[in-house]
N, C-alpha and C positions, 0 to 999 in steps of 0.2 A: 073809698065812697065814692061815687054817681050821683050827679047831677039828673042825668040821665042817659040815655046807652049810646049817647054822642060825646060823653063827657068824662074826661078822670080830673074831680078834685082832689087833689095833692096836696096832702102838710109835710112839712120835713124841718125840720131840728136841728139845734147845735149851740155847740158851747159862746162860737161866738159867730156875727155876719159871713165869715168866711166858713166855717164849719156848714152854715143851714145851707151854703150855697152850694157846696161842694154834695151835700147830703140830697137838694131838690136835684141836681141835675141827674144823679146816679137814682134816685128813683125815676124820671123820667124815660132812663134807655131802659130801666125795667118792666115800665110800663108796654113797650114795645118788643122786648126780647129777655129770655134768661138771662143776664149781665153774667152769671158763673161762667159761659160758654164764650164768653170775652175775654181773652187774650192779651194783656196791654204791652202789645208787644212794638209799638211805635208810639210817638207824644206830638203833640201839636199842640200850638200856643195859641194863643187865644186873647183879644187886647177891647177891653168892651169900655164905654164911656155911659154915662144920666146924668140925670138932672135930681134923681134922687134915688133913695132905695128898693124901692117898687120897681120903677122905668129900670136899673140896674136889676134885678132879678129877670122879669124879662128881657132884656135883652143879650145876658146871658145863656137864658134856655136856647132862645133864637138864635145864636150864634151858633149854637152844639146841633140843635132840628135841622138848621140848613149844612150845615157841614153831611150830615147822613144822607138828607134831601141830595146835595149837589155830589159832594162825594162817594158816599156809600160810608160813608163811616159810623162805624160801632162805639163807645165807650163803655170801659165800666169804671175808670178812676180817676177821680180827678182832684187838683190842685189848685186852689186859692191862694197865690203867688205875695198879692199883696193888693190891700183895697183903698185908693189915696183920695184925700180931698181936695181942690184948689178951685178956689172963684166961681164955686156953689155949681160944678161939677165932682162925679165922682167917677174914678179909674180901678177898675177889676185888670191882673193880670191874673193868667191862672192856665193852668195846663190839664189837656186831657189824655189819657191815652188809654187807647185799645186799637183796635185793627179793623180789616175791611171788612163790609158784612158778606157773608157767606150761606145762602139760604140753609146749602146743606149742613153747615156749621152752628147757624145761630135758627133760633127755631121764635116763628113769627107770634106775637101774640095779637096785638093791635096796631093801627097804624096811624100815629102821630101827625095830624095837618099841620094843627097850628095849637101857639102857647099864646092863652089870651089876656087880655087884662080883666076879666069880669073877675069880680073874687079875689083878688091879687090882692095881698096883705104882707107884711114883714111886722112882727110881730117881737118888741123885747117884754120877757117878765119874768122875777127872781131867777135874773143872770143868767136865760136861757134864749136863744131868736129862734123865731117860728116864721117860716115863709109858707105861703100857703099860694095856688095857682090851678088854675085850668088846663087842661088839655083839651084840645078841642078833637075827636078823635071818628 
């Protein structure tokens, strides 16, 4: 679904918050390239802290986007290892698997400029978790 030509509205699902966050990351990278061309040959670890689940979703996707923008990393597989809560904060520990971006190997779809908070949501219903977010293209 497109808000307008400059946005991509993404909805990702999972049986758990961990699954939904993994699927959200996969969806974001699939907007950028054909992730079937991204081999999971290297592993990067991420630790993200937030005040609530919406902020956690934003910070997780933002950290992955920064890894692409700064280090040229593309990812195709994600594993959220832990989500813990303490002192009103949520801590996520995760891994992303991929390889450096190679224009000759990884076809460009659209450039993702930012992950926005606009219409960002984490919803639990019928034993499933759905996350929604907008990417600024």
